[in-house]
Steps between C-alpha positions, in 0.01 A plus 500: 500500500630836398520785751358834406703813551391766742495759220260286299266461798514873572431576137204259494363645826532848354308398186231327709470802731463733194230275355317484831528880530347550152234238575419673830457832319269331244300337777459831682396673175252219428359526858457880455329449168273237655410739782421777252286262293316394809433867594378567144273197513342625823453849351342352188262289709392813689458693172290215353286496811440876480420474127257215567329713765480796261361282221236369744403858590482598132288194425256594775477858372451389138229256611319780685525728196372227270199439725405868515339531157303183564375634832405828332314316229321293765391820677374655176308183410349489849398866476340447155311194624384687810388791280309269265339302781410820685358652182302187421376484857397864481309442175322197650407693813378790293277271295372328816422829669298597202723729318 
């Protein structure tokens, strides 16, 4: 078995230490990126929740606005029917009373 010189070991240790140093920097950068992505994900979830709430509010308002003309038409029809029934009732009463 061949012995390895001290210089060779020191050189190898130095190379390994440099690689580990670079890897550690990459790991830290990746961890920072992961943290930022996590923060962005949370912010996006909150924004989506707010947008969903706003869309629901808009939907309720639009539904109310869409119902309004129908309600107005119902009131007009009820008034016309009341007028016609009242008029017909008045004519019948006038005829009955001898007019």
